[in-house]
All heavy atoms as an XYZ file, in Angstrom:
923
protein
N     -15.839     -9.728     15.267
C     -15.428     -8.338     15.363
C     -16.654     -7.454     15.133
O     -17.543     -7.803     14.372
C     -14.333     -8.040     14.348
C     -13.868     -6.599     14.421
S     -12.513     -6.192     13.332
C     -11.255     -7.250     13.970
N     -16.646     -6.319     15.751
C     -17.734     -5.359     15.676
C     -17.924     -4.857     14.239
O     -16.978     -4.371     13.614
C     -17.426     -4.202     16.623
C     -18.472     -3.120     16.647
O     -19.611     -3.362     16.215
O     -18.141     -2.014     17.117
N     -19.153     -4.982     13.730
C     -19.461     -4.575     12.344
C     -19.234     -3.091     12.137
O     -18.804     -2.668     11.051
C     -20.891     -4.961     11.993
N     -19.497     -2.279     13.143
C     -19.293     -0.828     13.024
C     -17.798     -0.529     12.869
O     -17.407      0.302     12.046
C     -19.890     -0.086     14.249
C     -19.548      1.390     14.214
C     -21.398     -0.286     14.303
N     -16.966     -1.224     13.636
C     -15.520     -1.031     13.534
C     -15.023     -1.462     12.159
O     -14.224     -0.763     11.536
C     -14.790     -1.801     14.633
C     -13.260     -1.741     14.577
C     -12.756     -0.306     14.686
C     -12.659     -2.619     15.669
N     -15.501     -2.585     11.678
C     -15.084     -3.051     10.351
C     -15.470     -2.035      9.287
O     -14.671     -1.717      8.407
C     -15.682     -4.442     10.033
C     -15.009     -5.497     10.909
C     -15.510     -4.787      8.553
C     -15.560     -6.884     10.741
N     -16.666     -1.505      9.362
C     -17.104     -0.509      8.385
C     -16.227      0.750      8.460
O     -15.826      1.296      7.431
C     -18.569     -0.143      8.613
C     -19.117      0.789      7.550
C     -20.607      1.060      7.746
O     -21.159      0.831      8.810
N     -21.245      1.535      6.709
N     -15.924      1.188      9.674
C     -15.062      2.355      9.861
C     -13.681      2.116      9.251
O     -13.148      2.965      8.522
C     -14.935      2.635     11.363
C     -13.931      3.686     11.740
C     -13.691      3.724     13.246
O     -14.641      3.493     14.025
O     -12.538      3.980     13.645
N     -13.115      0.949      9.513
C     -11.787      0.630      8.994
C     -11.808      0.419      7.486
O     -10.872      0.789      6.787
C     -11.226     -0.597      9.714
C     -10.977     -0.400     11.215
C     -10.543     -1.708     11.860
C      -9.972      0.699     11.477
N     -12.892     -0.143      6.975
C     -13.019     -0.329      5.532
C     -13.021      1.032      4.824
O     -12.355      1.210      3.803
C     -14.296     -1.100      5.205
C     -14.449     -1.396      3.728
C     -15.705     -2.190      3.435
O     -16.763     -1.940      4.014
N     -15.584     -3.150      2.543
N     -13.745      1.982      5.369
C     -13.766      3.326      4.779
C     -12.379      3.959      4.826
O     -11.936      4.575      3.848
C     -14.790      4.203      5.496
C     -16.220      3.803      5.215
C     -17.224      4.560      6.075
O     -16.863      5.349      6.949
N     -18.507      4.327      5.820
N     -11.692      3.789      5.950
C     -10.341      4.323      6.094
C      -9.401      3.682      5.061
O      -8.616      4.377      4.408
C      -9.837      4.070      7.517
C      -8.517      4.702      7.833
C      -8.167      4.505      9.311
C      -6.850      5.169      9.654
N      -6.516      4.996     11.078
N      -9.492      2.370      4.912
C      -8.653      1.668      3.942
C      -8.962      2.096      2.513
O      -8.054      2.285      1.703
C      -8.827      0.155      4.085
C      -8.170     -0.480      5.313
C      -8.695     -1.892      5.531
C      -6.655     -0.487      5.181
N     -10.226      2.280      2.188
C     -10.598      2.695      0.828
C     -10.107      4.103      0.521
O      -9.676      4.377     -0.603
C     -12.110      2.577      0.628
C     -12.550      1.143      0.458
C     -14.037      1.041      0.169
C     -14.421     -0.409     -0.086
N     -15.822     -0.548     -0.470
N     -10.162      4.990      1.516
C      -9.633      6.351      1.309
C      -8.133      6.306      1.048
O      -7.622      6.973      0.153
C      -9.939      7.247      2.509
C     -11.359      7.752      2.570
C     -11.539      8.847      3.621
N     -11.125      8.438      4.952
C     -11.902      7.858      5.854
N     -13.169      7.609      5.566
N     -11.433      7.535      7.049
N      -7.423      5.503      1.835
C      -5.977      5.388      1.662
C      -5.640      4.700      0.337
O      -4.691      5.080     -0.345
C      -5.344      4.639      2.838
C      -3.836      4.580      2.798
C      -3.142      5.930      2.906
O      -3.795      6.976      3.097
O      -1.911      5.942      2.772
N      -6.429      3.731     -0.061
C      -6.242      3.066     -1.352
C      -6.370      4.081     -2.492
O      -5.526      4.120     -3.387
C      -7.280      1.955     -1.509
C      -7.210      1.233     -2.831
C      -8.381      0.272     -3.017
O      -9.522      0.603     -2.689
N      -8.092     -0.914     -3.533
N      -7.397      4.902     -2.444
C      -7.597      5.908     -3.488
C      -6.457      6.924     -3.500
O      -5.959      7.304     -4.568
C      -8.935      6.613     -3.276
N      -6.014      7.336     -2.318
C      -4.917      8.305     -2.232
C      -3.634      7.723     -2.815
O      -2.963      8.363     -3.627
C      -4.693      8.719     -0.775
C      -3.677      9.845     -0.596
C      -3.331     10.079      0.862
N      -2.466      9.046      1.391
C      -1.143      8.968      1.162
N      -0.547      9.863      0.402
N      -0.425      7.992      1.688
N      -3.312      6.483     -2.434
C      -2.092      5.855     -2.944
C      -2.153      5.631     -4.451
O      -1.170      5.844     -5.159
C      -1.825      4.535     -2.218
C      -1.330      4.661     -0.783
C      -1.281      3.289     -0.121
C       0.027      5.335     -0.724
N      -3.304      5.199     -4.936
C      -3.444      5.009     -6.390
C      -3.229      6.328     -7.127
O      -2.599      6.352     -8.193
C      -4.820      4.441     -6.725
C      -4.939      2.963     -6.453
C      -6.310      2.455     -6.830
N      -6.403      1.017     -6.643
C      -7.531      0.340     -6.778
N      -8.652      0.959     -7.086
N      -7.534     -0.965     -6.600
N      -3.749      7.412     -6.569
C      -3.585      8.721     -7.204
C      -2.119      9.142     -7.220
O      -1.601      9.605     -8.244
C      -4.439      9.769     -6.489
N      -1.439      8.958     -6.103
C      -0.022      9.341     -6.036
C       0.811      8.461     -6.957
O       1.637      8.965     -7.728
C       0.508      9.269     -4.582
C       2.013      9.496     -4.541
C      -0.198     10.286     -3.701
N       0.589      7.170     -6.908
C       1.342      6.264     -7.777
C       1.067      6.596     -9.241
O       1.977      6.564    -10.074
C       1.006      4.786     -7.476
C       1.544      4.397     -6.097
C       1.588      3.861     -8.546
C       1.101      3.028     -5.606
N      -0.164      6.964     -9.546
C      -0.523      7.315    -10.920
C       0.233      8.511    -11.463
O       0.342      8.688    -12.673
N       0.783      9.342    -10.591
C       1.554     10.499    -11.053
C       2.996     10.127    -11.395
O       3.675     10.904    -12.073
C       1.572     11.637    -10.002
O       2.273     11.192     -8.839
C       0.169     12.092     -9.656
N       3.466      8.968    -10.933
C       4.857      8.585    -11.156
C       5.023      7.254    -11.877
O       6.141      6.864    -12.214
C       5.653      8.548     -9.826
C       5.689      9.913     -9.172
C       5.112      7.492     -8.890
N       3.914      6.537    -12.077
C       4.012      5.210    -12.691
C       2.723      4.904    -13.442
O       1.703      5.548    -13.232
C       4.265      4.152    -11.619
N       2.821      3.910    -14.312
C       1.624      3.445    -15.016
C       1.413      1.978    -14.688
O       2.360      1.236    -14.439
C       1.747      3.671    -16.520
C       2.887      2.939    -17.164
C       3.004      3.252    -18.635
C       4.261      2.570    -19.163
N       4.615      2.942    -20.471
N       0.148      1.591    -14.674
C      -0.202      0.212    -14.336
C       0.174     -0.692    -15.498
O      -0.131     -0.405    -16.647
C      -1.693      0.116    -14.047
C      -2.095     -1.227    -13.510
C      -2.988     -1.074    -12.322
C      -3.451     -2.417    -11.861
N      -3.086     -2.719    -10.528
N       0.858     -1.770    -15.163
C       1.238     -2.782    -16.147
C       0.899     -4.136    -15.560
O       1.640     -4.660    -14.734
C       2.723     -2.691    -16.491
C       3.088     -1.462    -17.291
C       4.527     -1.479    -17.780
O       5.303     -2.394    -17.413
O       4.879     -0.565    -18.538
N      -0.237     -4.669    -15.957
C      -0.699     -5.926    -15.376
C      -1.147     -5.703    -13.950
O      -1.937     -4.827    -13.670
N      -0.581     -6.485    -13.031
C      -0.948     -6.362    -11.624
C      -0.063     -5.385    -10.860
O      -0.307     -5.111     -9.702
C      -0.885     -7.732    -10.948
C      -1.939     -8.691    -11.450
C      -1.885     -9.992    -10.700
C      -2.989    -10.910    -11.181
N      -3.034    -12.158    -10.429
N       0.993     -4.890    -11.504
C       1.896     -3.980    -10.811
C       2.043     -2.682    -11.603
O       1.333     -2.450    -12.576
C       3.255     -4.640    -10.598
O       3.849     -4.940    -11.839
N       2.964     -1.863    -11.167
C       3.201     -0.568    -11.796
C       4.628     -0.484    -12.299
O       5.512     -1.177    -11.807
C       2.981      0.559    -10.773
C       1.542      0.728    -10.348
C       1.004     -0.048     -9.326
C       0.732      1.658    -10.966
C      -0.316      0.100     -8.935
C      -0.593      1.821    -10.580
C      -1.109      1.039     -9.563
O      -2.416      1.200     -9.182
N       4.843      0.387    -13.278
C       6.188      0.656    -13.787
C       6.381      2.169    -13.776
O       5.487      2.918    -14.180
C       6.346      0.115    -15.201
N       7.527      2.642    -13.288
C       7.761      4.083    -13.243
C       7.708      4.692    -14.635
O       8.095      4.061    -15.617
C       9.162      4.214    -12.655
C       9.659      2.854    -12.382
C       8.643      1.867    -12.813
N       7.207      5.905    -14.703
C       7.124      6.593    -15.985
C       8.430      7.317    -16.269
O       9.161      7.698    -15.364
C       5.962      7.602    -16.002
O       6.108      8.496    -14.900
C       4.632      6.903    -15.922
N       8.691      7.494    -17.538
C       9.874      8.216    -17.993
C       9.381      9.418    -18.772
O       8.681      9.274    -19.773
C      10.740      7.315    -18.880
C      12.041      7.945    -19.265
C      13.115      7.896    -18.401
C      12.179      8.594    -20.471
C      14.327      8.481    -18.746
C      13.380      9.185    -20.828
C      14.454      9.128    -19.954
N       9.701     10.592    -18.286
C       9.242     11.830    -18.914
C      10.375     12.418    -19.739
O      11.462     12.681    -19.217
C       8.798     12.846    -17.831
C       8.346     14.137    -18.482
C       7.715     12.255    -16.963
N      10.134     12.601    -21.040
C      11.147     13.215    -21.894
C      11.059     14.729    -21.760
O       9.998     15.311    -21.914
C      10.946     12.784    -23.343
C      11.245     11.315    -23.532
C      11.267     10.917    -24.983
O      11.728     11.721    -25.819
O      10.824      9.800    -25.264
N      12.202     15.358    -21.465
C      12.222     16.788    -21.216
C      12.929     17.577    -22.302
O      12.955     18.791    -22.269
C      12.882     17.073    -19.865
C      12.138     16.462    -18.711
S      13.007     16.801    -17.177
C      11.874     16.098    -16.002
N      13.543     16.914    -23.213
C      14.254     17.640    -24.264
C      15.444     16.844    -24.731
O      15.644     15.704    -24.331
N      16.257     17.495    -25.562
C      17.360     16.765    -26.159
C      18.738     17.209    -25.706
O      19.709     16.553    -26.009
C      17.262     16.883    -27.681
C      15.984     16.258    -28.187
C      16.096     15.808    -29.620
O      17.205     15.720    -30.137
O      15.045     15.534    -30.193
N      18.831     18.330    -24.977
C      20.169     18.736    -24.552
C      20.642     17.891    -23.370
O      19.880     17.169    -22.746
C      20.236     20.234    -24.241
C      19.350     20.656    -23.078
O      18.936     19.798    -22.300
O      19.094     21.870    -22.953
N      21.911     17.982    -23.094
C      22.513     17.129    -22.062
C      21.891     17.363    -20.689
O      21.625     16.425    -19.945
C      24.022     17.395    -22.004
C      24.753     16.457    -21.066
C      26.249     16.680    -21.106
O      26.802     16.888    -22.194
O      26.847     16.636    -20.024
N      21.638     18.608    -20.355
C      21.049     18.918    -19.048
C      19.652     18.324    -18.924
O      19.288     17.788    -17.875
C      20.993     20.431    -18.840
C      20.570     20.814    -17.439
C      20.673     22.302    -17.200
O      21.735     22.878    -17.494
O      19.682     22.864    -16.706
N      18.875     18.378    -19.985
C      17.540     17.777    -19.947
C      17.651     16.272    -19.743
O      16.848     15.684    -19.021
C      16.776     18.089    -21.234
N      18.640     15.654    -20.346
C      18.855     14.221    -20.170
C      19.148     13.864    -18.732
O      18.673     12.857    -18.215
N      19.932     14.719    -18.060
C      20.208     14.492    -16.643
C      18.935     14.658    -15.822
O      18.677     13.885    -14.907
C      21.290     15.453    -16.151
C      22.658     15.128    -16.694
C      23.691     16.169    -16.320
O      23.364     17.312    -16.015
N      24.952     15.770    -16.354
N      18.139     15.685    -16.161
C      16.877     15.903    -15.452
C      15.928     14.722    -15.644
O      15.232     14.326    -14.712
C      16.195     17.191    -15.929
C      16.939     18.449    -15.495
O      17.783     18.344    -14.588
O      16.674     19.520    -16.060
N      15.888     14.177    -16.863
C      15.042     13.018    -17.149
C      15.464     11.823    -16.284
O      14.618     11.146    -15.700
C      15.133     12.625    -18.629
C      14.476     13.602    -19.560
C      14.787     13.325    -21.022
O      15.612     12.422    -21.322
O      14.204     14.010    -21.872
N      16.762     11.595    -16.208
C      17.265     10.476    -15.417
C      16.953     10.677    -13.935
O      16.527      9.739    -13.246
C      18.764     10.312    -15.626
N      17.152     11.892    -13.450
C      16.849     12.181    -12.044
C      15.362     11.983    -11.760
O      14.997     11.418    -10.729
C      17.267     13.605    -11.693
C      18.771     13.794    -11.637
C      19.182     15.245    -11.497
O      18.315     16.121    -11.280
O      20.387     15.515    -11.603
N      14.513     12.460    -12.673
C      13.073     12.317    -12.473
C      12.659     10.852    -12.510
O      11.819     10.418    -11.743
C      12.283     13.111    -13.522
C      10.805     13.165    -13.250
C      10.475     13.800    -11.908
O      10.942     14.880    -11.595
N       9.663     13.134    -11.109
N      13.275     10.078    -13.388
C      12.977      8.649    -13.447
C      13.350      7.971    -12.133
O      12.597      7.144    -11.616
C      13.704      7.983    -14.619
C      13.391      6.509    -14.712
C      12.214      6.078    -15.303
C      14.255      5.556    -14.181
C      11.904      4.719    -15.373
C      13.954      4.213    -14.243
C      12.780      3.799    -14.841
O      12.468      2.472    -14.890
N      14.491      8.329    -11.577
C      14.924      7.747    -10.300
C      13.940      8.115     -9.197
O      13.566      7.267     -8.377
C      16.362      8.191     -9.953
C      17.339      7.539    -10.928
C      16.712      7.848     -8.510
C      18.744      8.094    -10.880
N      13.488      9.347     -9.179
C      12.497      9.783     -8.182
C      11.202      9.000     -8.372
O      10.614      8.498     -7.411
C      12.252     11.303     -8.278
C      13.495     12.061     -7.810
C      11.021     11.711     -7.467
C      13.478     13.535     -8.133
N      10.745      8.893     -9.618
C       9.516      8.149     -9.902
C       9.645      6.688     -9.473
O       8.738      6.130     -8.855
C       9.170      8.219    -11.391
C       8.686      9.583    -11.823
O       8.538     10.497    -11.027
N       8.452      9.739    -13.119
N      10.779      6.082     -9.799
C      10.986      4.673     -9.451
C      11.016      4.486     -7.936
O      10.424      3.544     -7.409
C      12.282      4.166    -10.087
N      11.672      5.391     -7.232
C      11.752      5.294     -5.767
C      10.378      5.462     -5.140
O      10.020      4.732     -4.206
C      12.706      6.351     -5.213
O      14.002      6.128     -5.688
N       9.620      6.413     -5.639
C       8.278      6.652     -5.105
C       7.390      5.443     -5.354
O       6.710      4.960     -4.441
C       7.667      7.914     -5.742
O       8.531      9.028     -5.483
C       6.286      8.206     -5.191
N       7.404      4.939     -6.563
C       6.594      3.761     -6.904
C       7.016      2.570     -6.058
O       6.183      1.844     -5.525
C       6.735      3.460     -8.400
C       5.923      2.270     -8.875
C       6.660      0.955     -8.724
O       7.891      0.936     -8.861
O       5.993     -0.052     -8.445
N       8.311      2.375     -5.898
C       8.822      1.237     -5.138
C       8.417      1.308     -3.666
O       8.161      0.284     -3.033
C      10.350      1.198     -5.243
C      10.981     -0.021     -4.631
C      12.477     -0.052     -4.848
O      12.913      0.095     -6.003
O      13.211     -0.213     -3.861
N       8.313      2.505     -3.121
C       7.919      2.664     -1.720
C       6.412      2.508     -1.526
O       5.962      1.944     -0.532
C       8.364      4.031     -1.203
N       5.625      3.005     -2.486
C       4.174      3.043     -2.302
C       3.452      1.775     -2.748
O       2.412      1.434     -2.190
C       3.582      4.254     -3.025
C       4.054      5.615     -2.521
C       3.377      6.726     -3.303
C       3.811      5.770     -1.036
N       3.973      1.081     -3.733
C       3.269     -0.101     -4.241
C       3.068     -1.181     -3.167
O       1.971     -1.737     -3.052
C       3.972     -0.670     -5.471
C       3.127     -1.728     -6.153
C       3.678     -2.186     -7.490
O       4.710     -1.670     -7.957
O       3.057     -3.090     -8.071
N       4.061     -1.489     -2.336
C       3.819     -2.478     -1.278
C       2.772     -2.012     -0.265
O       1.990     -2.827      0.241
C       5.188     -2.652     -0.611
C       6.165     -2.178     -1.609
C       5.470     -1.117     -2.404
N       2.731     -0.723      0.014
C       1.713     -0.194      0.927
C       0.324     -0.414      0.328
O      -0.599     -0.851      1.020
C       1.949      1.297      1.173
C       3.226      1.588      1.933
S       3.657      3.350      1.945
C       2.341      4.012      2.932
N       0.190     -0.107     -0.951
C      -1.083     -0.300     -1.636
C      -1.466     -1.778     -1.637
O      -2.624     -2.130     -1.401
C      -1.001      0.238     -3.067
C      -2.247      0.082     -3.928
C      -3.453      0.785     -3.307
C      -1.985      0.610     -5.331
N      -0.511     -2.651     -1.854
C      -0.787     -4.100     -1.865
C      -1.303     -4.569     -0.506
O      -2.235     -5.377     -0.442
C       0.469     -4.871     -2.261
N      -0.711     -4.065      0.583
C      -1.173     -4.460      1.921
C      -2.602     -3.968      2.173
O      -3.418     -4.686      2.759
C      -0.225     -3.929      2.996
C       1.071     -4.712      3.094
C       1.889     -4.346      4.308
N       2.261     -2.946      4.361
C       3.328     -2.429      3.772
N       4.148     -3.192      3.089
N       3.601     -1.147      3.890
N      -2.909     -2.765      1.710
C      -4.258     -2.231      1.884
C      -5.253     -3.046      1.075
O      -6.329     -3.404      1.568
C      -4.295     -0.733      1.503
C      -3.572      0.064      2.591
C      -5.713     -0.241      1.287
C      -3.276      1.480      2.244
N      -4.920     -3.367     -0.149
C      -5.813     -4.166     -0.983
C      -5.973     -5.577     -0.423
O      -7.059     -6.155     -0.492
C      -5.326     -4.157     -2.425
C      -5.513     -2.771     -3.038
C      -4.996     -2.615     -4.451
O      -4.177     -3.449     -4.908
O      -5.412     -1.636     -5.106
N      -4.933     -6.107      0.172
C      -5.010     -7.419      0.820
C      -6.004     -7.358      1.990
O      -6.837     -8.255      2.153
C      -3.620     -7.857      1.290
C      -3.575     -9.184      1.945
N      -3.840    -10.370      1.279
C      -3.303     -9.539      3.218
C      -3.718    -11.386      2.114
N      -3.394    -10.904      3.311
N      -5.918     -6.299      2.783
C      -6.845     -6.140      3.920
C      -8.285     -6.009      3.420
O      -9.207     -6.604      3.993
C      -6.459     -4.923      4.748
N      -8.497     -5.255      2.357
C      -9.854     -5.107      1.809
C     -10.380     -6.447      1.283
O     -11.558     -6.773      1.467
C      -9.875     -4.032      0.711
C      -9.707     -2.598      1.207
C      -9.433     -1.648      0.035
C     -10.933     -2.143      1.988
N      -9.517     -7.226      0.660
C      -9.919     -8.559      0.188
C     -10.281     -9.463      1.358
O     -11.236    -10.246      1.272
C      -8.801     -9.204     -0.640
C      -8.672     -8.585     -2.018
O      -9.628     -8.040     -2.557
N      -7.490     -8.648     -2.574
N      -9.531     -9.366      2.447
C      -9.835    -10.160      3.629
C     -11.200     -9.756      4.201
O     -11.943    -10.618      4.678
C      -8.735     -9.996      4.674
C      -7.453    -10.729      4.291
C      -6.301    -10.416      5.217
C      -6.542    -10.903      6.611
N      -5.355    -10.720      7.489
N     -11.523     -8.470      4.133
C     -12.841     -8.019      4.601
C     -13.941     -8.673      3.774
O     -14.938     -9.140      4.310
C     -12.945     -6.496      4.530
C     -12.214     -5.788      5.618
S     -12.384     -3.997      5.436
C     -11.613     -3.457      6.953
N     -13.747     -8.688      2.459
C     -14.741     -9.291      1.567
C     -14.931    -10.777      1.860
O     -16.035    -11.302      1.762
C     -14.328     -9.104      0.103
C     -14.458     -7.680     -0.397
C     -13.984     -7.533     -1.835
O     -13.851     -8.548     -2.556
O     -13.749     -6.375     -2.243
N     -13.858    -11.455      2.233
C     -13.915    -12.891      2.515
C     -14.351    -13.202      3.935
O     -14.557    -14.362      4.284
C     -12.543    -13.522      2.248
C     -12.136    -13.487      0.797
C     -10.740    -14.046      0.616
C     -10.332    -13.969     -0.851
N      -8.951    -14.404     -1.066
N     -14.460    -12.153      4.770
C     -14.884    -12.354      6.150
C     -13.795    -12.859      7.072
O     -14.086    -13.422      8.120
N     -12.527    -12.660      6.698
C     -11.424    -13.118      7.536
C     -10.538    -11.961      8.003
O      -9.416    -12.177      8.459
C     -10.566    -14.191      6.809
C     -11.360    -15.460      6.599
C     -10.012    -13.662      5.500
N     -11.050    -10.763      7.911
C     -10.296     -9.585      8.332
C     -10.136     -9.575      9.853
O     -11.029     -9.974     10.593
C     -11.013     -8.307      7.890
C     -10.341     -7.040      8.361
C      -9.181     -6.592      7.758
C     -10.870     -6.311      9.418
C      -8.561     -5.439      8.183
C     -10.258     -5.146      9.854
C      -9.098     -4.717      9.236
O      -8.486     -3.568      9.666
N      -8.973     -9.109     10.305
C      -8.740     -8.967     11.736
C      -8.231    -10.222     12.401
O      -8.203    -10.311     13.627
N      -7.800    -11.191     11.598
C      -7.269    -12.448     12.128
C      -5.787    -12.523     11.773
O      -5.406    -12.311     10.621
C      -8.035    -13.654     11.537
C      -7.433    -14.966     12.005
C      -9.512    -13.572     11.884
N      -4.960    -12.819     12.753
C      -3.517    -12.930     12.535
C      -3.223    -14.036     11.533
O      -3.714    -15.163     11.676
C      -2.815    -13.204     13.866
S      -1.028    -13.453     13.709
N      -2.434    -13.722     10.525
C      -2.091    -14.701      9.504
C      -1.080    -15.735      9.991
O      -0.874    -16.742      9.331
C      -1.580    -13.988      8.249
C      -2.675    -13.172      7.576
C      -2.240    -12.509      6.285
O      -1.134    -12.794      5.779
O      -3.028    -11.689      5.776
N      -0.505    -15.513     11.154
C       0.467    -16.453     11.711
C      -0.202    -17.432     12.683
O      -0.035    -18.639     12.553
C       1.577    -15.669     12.406
C       2.653    -16.489     13.035
C       3.693    -16.870     12.042
C       4.852    -17.536     12.778
N       5.945    -17.837     11.897
N      -0.967    -16.900     13.643
C      -1.507    -17.768     14.695
C      -3.021    -17.981     14.615
O      -3.560    -18.841     15.291
C      -1.158    -17.209     16.076
S      -1.972    -15.655     16.488
N      -3.705    -17.199     13.789
C      -5.142    -17.360     13.634
C      -5.975    -16.714     14.718
O      -7.208    -16.820     14.699
N      -5.324    -16.024     15.649
C      -6.055    -15.333     16.711
C      -6.509    -13.949     16.211
O      -5.939    -13.398     15.269
C      -5.156    -15.161     17.946
C      -4.707    -16.468     18.554
C      -5.862    -17.287     19.101
O      -6.734    -16.773     19.792
N      -5.881    -18.558     18.762
N      -7.522    -13.410     16.873
C      -7.995    -12.071     16.520
C      -6.906    -11.035     16.794
O      -6.187    -11.117     17.804
C      -9.236    -11.702     17.332
C     -10.473    -12.451     16.872
O     -10.454    -13.009     15.748
O     -11.458    -12.472     17.629
N      -6.797    -10.076     15.891
C      -5.900     -8.941     16.090
C      -6.661     -7.927     16.942
O      -7.844     -7.669     16.684
C      -5.482     -8.319     14.741
C      -4.741     -9.360     13.893
C      -4.637     -7.073     14.950
C      -4.453     -8.931     12.469
N      -6.008     -7.354     17.927
C      -6.648     -6.409     18.838
C      -7.237     -5.223     18.066
O      -6.580     -4.679     17.170
C      -5.645     -5.902     19.866
N      -8.469     -4.821     18.394
C      -9.089     -3.671     17.718
C      -8.222     -2.414     17.783
O      -8.191     -1.640     16.818
C     -10.409     -3.481     18.467
C     -10.712     -4.822     19.042
C      -9.370     -5.433     19.353
N      -7.506     -2.225     18.893
C      -6.640     -1.051     19.016
C      -5.537     -1.074     17.963
O      -5.171     -0.048     17.410
C      -6.011     -0.986     20.421
C      -7.004     -0.853     21.556
C      -7.668     -2.173     21.948
O      -7.136     -3.272     21.642
O      -8.757     -2.110     22.561
N      -5.017     -2.256     17.704
C      -3.976     -2.382     16.669
C      -4.560     -2.101     15.290
O      -3.963     -1.407     14.484
C      -3.356     -3.787     16.713
C      -2.371     -4.030     15.571
C      -1.405     -5.148     15.889
N      -0.625     -5.553     14.736
C       0.342     -4.851     14.164
N       0.658     -3.664     14.633
N       1.003     -5.312     13.114
N      -5.749     -2.624     15.031
C      -6.373     -2.392     13.728
C      -6.735     -0.927     13.528
O      -6.655     -0.422     12.409
C      -7.609     -3.281     13.567
C      -7.310     -4.774     13.454
C      -8.596     -5.572     13.493
C      -6.512     -5.074     12.196
N      -7.112     -0.247     14.598
C      -7.384      1.194     14.480
C      -6.109      1.951     14.104
O      -6.147      2.892     13.329
C      -7.961      1.741     15.775
C      -9.419      1.450     15.957
C      -9.991      2.195     17.173
N     -11.398      1.899     17.308
C     -11.897      0.976     18.137
N     -11.077      0.274     18.915
N     -13.189      0.767     18.199
N      -4.987      1.521     14.674
C      -3.710      2.173     14.394
C      -3.145      1.767     13.039
O      -2.580      2.587     12.316
C      -2.706      1.842     15.497
N      -3.304      0.480     12.690
C      -2.754     -0.066     11.439
C      -3.830     -0.954     10.818
O      -3.806     -2.175     10.971
C      -1.459     -0.879     11.709
C      -0.829     -1.342     10.394
C      -0.473     -0.107     12.551
N      -4.798     -0.355     10.107
C      -5.916     -1.151      9.593
C      -5.518     -2.255      8.621
O      -6.248     -3.218      8.447
C      -6.811     -0.129      8.898
C      -6.255      1.199      9.167
C      -4.928      1.044      9.811
N      -4.344     -2.154      8.015
C      -3.898     -3.184      7.072
C      -3.057     -4.260      7.759
O      -2.455     -5.115      7.084
C      -3.114     -2.552      5.914
C      -1.784     -1.965      6.275
C      -1.832     -0.545      6.815
O      -2.915     -0.031      7.137
O      -0.760      0.059      6.919
N      -3.037     -4.262      9.093
C      -2.221     -5.219      9.848
C      -2.573     -6.659      9.462
O      -3.738     -7.035      9.405
C      -2.417     -5.012     11.345
N      -1.535     -7.445      9.232
C      -1.701     -8.855      8.877
C      -1.484     -9.762     10.074
O      -1.884    -10.924     10.048
C      -0.713     -9.230      7.770
C      -0.932     -8.448      6.495
C       0.155     -8.693      5.459
O       1.136     -9.401      5.759
O       0.019     -8.166      4.356
N      -0.812     -9.235     11.106
C      -0.428    -10.040     12.252
C      -0.841     -9.368     13.559
O      -0.915     -8.145     13.638
C       1.092    -10.242     12.280
C       1.651    -10.822     11.009
C       2.352    -10.035     10.112
C       1.474    -12.165     10.707
C       2.865    -10.569      8.939
C       1.991    -12.709      9.540
C       2.685    -11.904      8.655
O       3.181    -12.439      7.498
N      -1.040    -10.203     14.570
C      -1.234     -9.670     15.916
C       0.088     -9.005     16.324
O       1.112     -9.170     15.653
C      -1.625    -10.787     16.887
S      -0.337    -12.036     17.145
N       0.059     -8.257     17.400
C       1.247     -7.511     17.814
C       2.448     -8.428     18.052
O       3.558     -8.126     17.633
C       0.933     -6.696     19.072
C       1.956     -5.643     19.459
C       2.220     -4.689     18.312
C       1.481     -4.876     20.671
N       2.220     -9.554     18.686
C       3.316    -10.488     18.974
C       3.992    -10.969     17.690
O       5.212    -10.964     17.560
C       2.787    -11.695     19.750
C       3.844    -12.731     20.040
C       3.281    -13.964     20.753
O       2.184    -13.881     21.337
O       3.957    -15.005     20.697
N       3.195    -11.359     16.708
C       3.764    -11.894     15.475
C       4.244    -10.799     14.527
O       5.107    -11.049     13.679
C       2.779    -12.856     14.806
C       2.611    -14.100     15.605
N       1.440    -14.412     16.253
C       3.491    -15.097     15.892
C       1.596    -15.555     16.902
N       2.828    -15.984     16.698
N       3.732     -9.608     14.685
C       4.232     -8.477     13.894
C       5.674     -8.192     14.274
O       6.508     -7.904     13.419
C       3.363     -7.247     14.104
N       5.972     -8.288     15.559
C       7.347     -8.076     16.018
C       8.283     -9.136     15.433
O       9.388     -8.829     15.018
C       7.401     -8.089     17.543
C       6.759     -6.885     18.177
C       6.767     -6.976     19.687
C       6.020     -5.806     20.287
N       5.931     -5.917     21.750
N       7.816    -10.374     15.382
C       8.626    -11.458     14.807
C       8.851    -11.234     13.315
O       9.934    -11.496     12.799
C       7.940    -12.799     15.004
C       7.934    -13.280     16.424
C       7.172    -14.588     16.587
O       6.831    -15.232     15.572
O       6.898    -14.964     17.744
N       7.831    -10.748     12.611
C       7.931    -10.535     11.166
C       8.930     -9.418     10.837
O       9.560     -9.446      9.777
C       6.561    -10.204     10.588
N       9.084     -8.455     11.744
C      10.018     -7.350     11.511
C      11.468     -7.791     11.672
O      12.352     -7.179     11.121
C       9.724     -6.210     12.492
C       8.414     -5.495     12.204
C       8.097     -4.446     13.261
O       8.899     -4.260     14.207
O       7.046     -3.813     13.140
N      11.689     -8.837     12.458
C      13.073     -9.276     12.739
C      13.673    -10.040     11.611
O      13.258    -10.457     10.681
C      13.095    -10.128     14.008
C      12.671     -9.324     15.222
C      12.529    -10.183     16.483
O      12.542    -11.427     16.402
O      12.396     -9.598     17.546
């Protein structure tokens, strides 16, 4: 694969990694290799308790949606370090550069990505 393309995609992945870490950091704290949603205490009256529960649900939903995205990006960056980036994890063939430009964290070629979604 073209070294210039890999460098371009690596920069894109690192920017997205930093953005996701920042967003996740506002709703969760790191615990080991994963994150746990934060619970913000807002007061002691009943309404504050409802607000706390609602905020916890929002935090948990946000963390649950973003953590897998971050994991895929970090997986792609690790593959770059190992020199195996851009190879389909199912068939071992190169992933098309156009696909990697669109989805830099892609693990599969287009054919196998469709199978993985089913």
